[in-house]
N, C-alpha and C positions, 0 to 999 in steps of 0.2 A: 436241271431243276433240283436234283439231289444235292448238287454242290451249293446252290444258292440257299436251299433249305437249312443246310448244316453249317453255313458260313458263320464264323465267330460264335460257335456254340461248343459245348463240351464234347460233342461228337468228334471234333477235329483235334482235340487236345489243346494245350496252351501252356501257360506258365503263371507263377505267382510272383508279383513284384512287391518289394518292401522298401519303404523310405529309410535311408541311412541316418536320418536325423530324428524323426518322430515315430518311427516304426509303423507308420500307416501302411496298410496292406490292401492289395487289390488283385483280382484275377483277370487276366487277358487271354482270350481264346484266339486260336489261329484262324486265319482267313483261308477261303477255299482257293483263291487265285485263279478262278475260272474267268475267262475273258468276257463272259456274258453277265457276270455278277456286277451289279451297280456299286457295290461297296469295295471292290478289290482293284479298281483301275486308277486310283489317285496317284500312287507312286509311279506306276508305269507311264502314265500321262505326263507327269512332271519330268521324268527322265527323258522322254521323247521330245518334249518341248525344249528342254535345255540343249539337247543335241541339235535341234533345228535352229535355235537362236544363233548358233555359230555359223550357220549357212546363209543367213539373210544378207541380201545385197541392197545397196542404197538406191533402189529403183521402185517404181510402182508395182504392186502385185494385183492380179486380177483373179476373180472367182468365176469359174465356168461350171455349169451343172448339165450333165447328160442324163436323160431320163428314158427308160424303156416304155413303149406303148403298153397299155393294159393287156392286150392279147399276148404279147411276149412275156409280160410279167407272170402270166399263168404258166407258161412253159418253164420259166426260170424256177418257179416254186418247186417243180418236180425234178429239176436238173440243176441244182444250185451251183455245184462246182463248175460244171461245163459252161453254163450260161453267164454266171457272174465273171468267169475268167474272160469270156468273149467280150463282155461289157467293158472290162478294163482295157483289153487290147485294142478294141475298135475305137474307143474314145481317145486313148492315148495316141494311136496312129493318126487319127483325124487331126488332133491338135498339132502334132509334130509335122505332118505333111503340109497343112495350110500355113503354118508359121514359116516353114522353109521355102515356100513358094515366093519368088521375087515379086509377084503381083500383089502379095499381101504384106508380108514382113521381110522375108528373105533372111531369116536368122534361126539359129538353134536355141529354143527357149528351154527353161527348166521348170518342172512342176511335179507335184505329187498328187495322187488321187486317193480318195477315201470312199469306200463303199458304204452306202446307206441303203437299207431295204424297207424303211418304214416312213410313214407320214405321222402327223401329230395324233391321229386317231388309232395308231398302231397297226393299221391295215398294210398289206404288202404293197410296197411302192419302190421298186429297185431303181437306184440312180447313183451316180458317182459325183462327188464334189472334187473339182480340180482347182488348186491354187497355183497360179503360174506367174513367172516373172514377166513384167511388161516390156519385154525386149529380149535380145539374145545375142549370141556370138555370130559374127559374120562368117560366111563359108570359109574364108581364108584364115579365120582366127585372129585377125589383126585389128579388129575394131568391134565396138559394141553398137548394135542397132536398136534404137528405142522405138516403141510403137507410137502411134499418134496420140495426142493428148486426149485422155478419157475415151480411147477407143482401142480395143485389143485386136480381135479378129471378127470377121463377118459370121454371125451366128447362123445365117441362112446357108452359107457355104459349108460351115461345120456340120450343120444338121444333115445336109444331103450326103456328105461324105461319110459321116457316122452311120447313117442308114445303110449305105452301100457296103461299107466295110463289115458291119455287124451281120448283115444277111449273107454276105459272102463267106464269113467265118463260120456261120451257123450251119451252112450246107453240109460240110463233112463231119460235123460233130456227132458223136454217138449219144443220142438222146433216148430216154425210155419214159413212157407215159403209162399212167394207170387211172382208174376211176373214170370220171367223165371225159378225160382226154385220151383214154386207151385207144380210140380209133386213129389217133395221130401216129401210132407206130407204123402205119402204112405210109410209105414215102409220098405217094400221090396225095393222100389226104392231108399230110403235113404241108405240102406245097400249096394246096388249095387254102389251107388255113392262113398261110403267110401272104397270100396274094393281097389281102386287104391292107396289111401293114406296109407293103411295098409302095402303095399309093398315098399313104398318110405322110403328113409333115411331122417329123419327130421333134420333140421338144429339147432344144439346147438353149440354155439361158446364161447370159454373161452379165454379171453384176458390175456396178461401178467399182473403180479401183479402191483399194484400201487407203486409208489416210496415213500412209507411211509404213515402213517395214515393222515398226513396233506394234502397229495395230494388227498385224498378221497373227502374232502369237496370241493376242487376246482372243481373236476369232477362233484360232485352232483349238484352244482349250475346250470349246463347246462341241467339237466334232470328231475328235480323234478316238479316244478310248471309251466309247459308249455304245451300248446296244439297246435300241428300241425306246427305253424310257429311263430317266434317272429318278432317284429317290425323292428329290424335292418336288416332283410333279404329283406324287401320290397324296391324296387327300384323306381317304378313309377306307377301311375294310370292315363293313358292318353287315351282319346277317347274310353272309355269302355274296355280297355285292361290293365291288371295288370302284371307287371314284378317283378320277385323276383330272388334272388340268390339261387343256390343249388350246390350240389356236386354229381357227378355221380360215385358211388363206383364200378361200373362194368367196368369203363374205365381204360385205361393204366395209367392215372394220376388222381387217385381218390380224391386228395386234391385240385385240381384246382377249383376255383370258376367260375361257369358258370351262365348264366342268362336265365331264362325261361319266356316266355310271354304267358298269357292265356286270353281268353275272360273273362270279369268280372263275368259272371254267372257261367262259368266253375270253376273259382277260388273259388267262394263262395261254389259251390257244393263240391269241394274237401275239403274245410275247414270243411264243415258240416258233412263229412264222419266221423270225429273224435270227434264229440260231444258224451260225455259219458252219460249213463242214470243218472237221478237225484239220488243223494245220493250214487252213486257207488264209493267205495274207490279205487283210482288209485295207492296208495302206501300202501303196507302191510308188516308186520314184522313177522319173523319166527325164530324158534330155540331159541338161546340165547336171541334174540331181541324181542321175542313174548311178547305182552303187559302183559300177565298174570304173568310172573315171570322174567321180564327183569331186574329189579333192583337187585334182589337177585342173579341171575346167573352172571350178569356183575360184581357184587362185588366179587363173588367167583373167576371168571376168573382173575380179577385184582390181587387178593391175590396170586393165583397160578403163575401168570406172574411177581409177585413182582413189580407191576406197582403202580404209584402214585394214590391216591384216585381221583375219578372223581371231576372236578371242580364244585363248586356250581353254579347253574344257576344265570345269571345276571338279576336282575329285570329291566324290561323296564320302562323308564321314558318318560313322554310326551316331545316331542321335540318342542321348540319354535324357529321358523326360524328367522334368522337375516334379516334385511331389505336389499333387493337387490339394493336399490338406494343409501343409505348413508353408509350402512355397520355398523352403530353404534347402531341403535335402534333395537327393536324386533317387529315382525309383530304380532299384537294382533287382535283377532276377535272382530268386532264392530257391525256386522249386519248379521242376518241369512236370506238366500234367500230360499223361499219355492219352492218345485218342482211343476210343473204344470201337470195336468192329461194328459196322452198320449191318443190320439184318439183310438177308438176301431179298426180302420183300419189305416194302414200307409197312410200318406198324399200323 
């Protein structure tokens, strides 16, 4: 919260820019670069999307969502690093296992997973979004196996395997609880708490395929480098109450824009529910897209699909902004502004 509060203010320092043509001058303050900050992820998102563009194959792509039951979401909130990691591993293993099964697809698919922990109302709702290739490499690596038209994998089978894998991985995890869940530090009490979720049907949702590889990137831009809420959804901050837009997907009109107003401290509390542990990777790649052999397997897939070679990455060049006043000159840095020490306690 300190980083977001001081982002692009004099507290972080900055520089003075001056136009070389009309001498128009302006001050630009530095960004905090915190990954929870809604103002600092534009460049990171653009670079990530450019890298992913070179990996797209000329096949259908499918969107699969794995969601934790509410009882497990409560455990995750107090053990974020451990439970979120299990959520990634269990959902990925379920996808890879079912896809490799000859009774379903019989191929090695490629996909990446993105962790989301929020719903439109900003309450805690942990789930992962997976974007997967609609097919994969045959076990012998000599052919490409495509999935059936408009059908990826059975969500019922995925759901049951996901549930089994998650609970199996959760068993040896070192979890700690406090507050209302403090009693779950007793292993017997924890097993009793988990008994109900063992009998539930877990939600795994597979959406229709994207309308071509180019539509994948348009979709990705909304999901990658964002935490909880973006600036465009904020409506007002008046008299200690914050209003923002949201969609109620449980209503009869789920696409209707609605407005929710919360006390400022409640809004901040909901936002902080979604802060991820330091260094925790929110985006992970699996199968054909796993970092270890991504380039080799994508090249093989392109060859089997008779696709064009991947485009060479475009080197980024420093951008010199034009003058907003005259439009003819360029804004050049003429002075650096030092940051000032932030007090040990908020003022």
